[in-house]
Structure formats: structure tokens, C-alpha cells
C-alpha positions, 0 to 999 in steps of 0.5 A: 738484472742490474741496469746498464751503466750509462756513460756520463753525458758529455758537457756542451762545449763553451760558446763562441763568445767565451773562446773568441769574443770578437768572432761572436760579437764583432766590435764594429757591431757590438760593445761586448765584454766577458768576465768570469767568477766563482759564482754567477753573482760575482761574474755578473758584477765583474761583467757589468763593471767591465761594460761600464768601463767601456763607456768610461764610467763605473756602475756606481756612477751610472746607477746614481745618474739613472736614479737622479734622472728617474726622479726628474722624469717621475716628478715631471710626470706627477705634476703633468707640466713637462712630458717625457716620452722616450725617457719614461721608457728609459726609466722603466727599463733601468729600474726593472733591470737587476744587472746594471742601472743606467744602460739600456739595451744590455743583453747577457749570456751565462756559461758554467764551465766544467771547473764550475767557473761562471762566464758572463757575456754582457753586450749592447748592439751599437745600432739599436742602442744608439737609436734609442739614446738618440731619441732620448737626447733629441727629446731632452734637447727640445725640452731644454731649449723650450725651458731656455727660450720661453724665459721671463726677462726679469731675474726672479726665483722662477727664472732661477728654478727654470734654469736649475731644472734645465741644468738637471736635465742637461747633466743627464743628457750630457751623460747620454751623449757620452754613452752615444759617442761610444756606441756611435763615434760619429755622434761626436759631430752631433752634440746637442745645441744647448751647449752643455750642462756647464753653459746652463749652470753659468746662466743659472749662477749669473741669474742667482748673483743678481738676486738678493735674499734678505735674512731676518731671524728672530730668537731669544739669544743674540748668539743663536740669532747670529748662528742661525742667520749665518746658517740660512745665509750659507744655504742661499749663498751655496745656491749662488744668491747674494744675501743681506743679513739686515733683511733687505733684498729682492726676497726676505726670509723671515724666521722665528726659532723658539726653544723650550727645555723640559726636565722629566725622566730625561733632560730635553729641549723642544725646538720650533722653527717657523720660516717664510720667504716673502716678496718685496710686496710682503706676500709670503711665497714659501713657508715652513713649520718644523718642530722636534725634540733633542734629549741629553742625559745630563744637562739642560744646556747640552739639550738646548745646544743639540736643539739649536744644532738641529735648527742650524742643520735644517737650514743647511741640509735638513727639512728647510733645505729639502722643502725649499728645493721642492718648492723651487722645482714646483715653480717650473712650468 
């Protein structure tokens, strides 16, 4: 006996947020968006971009900002110098959420329509999320104010580093404040009292402008010496410091660059860079040793030119710049 043919199971009707978002999630209580796509991935991406736009930004900017802030919090935790409690919870959440980086408290729902269109709702509860951002801003403001008030009077690299760290935190906190003001428009009257990241940056650059870094580079050829002296000077000037290419200053960078050409199966040139920053009393406070090799299929001169460029790049944005920046951050207590 054949089995009876059952009628197809009726498809559930679309949720209220698909047909009437305001009714489902009133804008007085929620920041909510709906987007759709031919796949779940496409719909989720569209929804997260729409949610980011509600905060006058985009997912890429939010992701970059949250990554930078996570690095600040993680580095501080590793050193045990500055304690972030509220922000640690923030970084854990944004680093584990796959949907959107940089926003906390995001809730999502998915609906697949009969025509296979995928609808995604992304939302944030104004009251709950505003409370969380308020806690982060309050904590960061206290840390920034401590960094600014417990400041030595003399102009030193330690003072500059302290202001730089405060500026990094302030950049993130300004961003959190912008998000908070969308969640709770009354927060525009409760801005952090440190005056904004730009005000701290001005203090940082004013401090840097009163510090001179002397540059002394030793290498075989005068043209190379000129090139590398300018490269090192450019790095420090970009940070806001004055430089002196005769080696005179509040601090002096002493660097030695050597080049050794090799002609084996491939023409190559090995470079060696030794650099140290010394205080006025001659004490070395930062040092770097770097070496590498550059090859060229044809000539010794081209291999040497590539090695020289590698040393130049080290000063501007390579290993020297990276290690010096890490050392500056280590000065913050």
C-alpha cells in the first residue's frame, strides 16, 4: 500500500524585523539595521557595513582601530605597568567576534526567505552598550590623566614616550566616545576631560621640538654617509624632534654601517648596521645590531646599492624604526 503524500510543510512567515524593523526594534532603544544577499556571507557583510555606517564609519576603520587598541592593551598587560580592566573585556570580545571588529554588544539574527534570499539583522541595545562604552571611556580617561599629571618637568625621551602612549589611548577613546554619542546622544555633554587626542598630540610635538637628536653615521663612502645621515634624521624629524647632523644634541645617535661584497654563484653584498643612542653623559640607552644580504644577478655595484637601500630603509621604516619605537614604549611606567 503506497504511503500517503503529505502536503509540503508551510514555510514560517518572515520575522517582524524583516517586514517592520522599527516595530521590532524601536530606534529609541536600538541601533538596528537589516540587509540581504544571495548568501549568508554576503548578507552578513552588508549588515555589518550598514551598522558601521550608523556610527559614521566603516568596518575597515573599526577593525583597524580595534586591532591597534588591542595591541596597546596587550602590551600594557604584558609589561604589568598599566592595568586595563574594562578594555581587556572589550579586546577579548572584538577579537573573538567574527562578524564585526570594533563594536561590542552586537546581536544578529538570520532569516532565509522562500526565494533563497538571506536577510540579516544586526543591532545594538542603546542602554546596555552605552553602559559598556561608558565604562571603557571612564577607565581610559583615568589612565590618560595619570599619564599627563605624573609627568617629569624636564624634556626627555621618557616624557615624549609617556605623551605618545597617552595619545594612542586617547585616539581609541575618542573613537569610543563617537560611538557612545550615537548610542546615547546626551553623551555629547559628557566628553572626557583630557581634551581630545589632538590636544595631547600638540603637547607631545611641543616636547619633541625641544629635544635635539644628534646624528653621527660612520661608513666608508661620503655619499653613503650623507644618505644614511639624512635617513636617520628623517625618521627622528617625522617624530617631531630636531636633529643635528654634526652629532650635537640632547641625545646622539651613533651608527656604523659596513658593506662586504661577495662574488660566488650569485653576486651579493652583506651589510652590517650597529647603532646606539647615547645620552649627554655618554651612556648608551638604546642599541641595535642588524645584518643582512642583498643579491643581484649581474654586478657588484648593484648588489651594494641594494644593501645600502636596506640600511636606509631600516632607519626610515625597517628594523631600526620598529625597535626604536618598541624601546620608546618600554619607557612608559
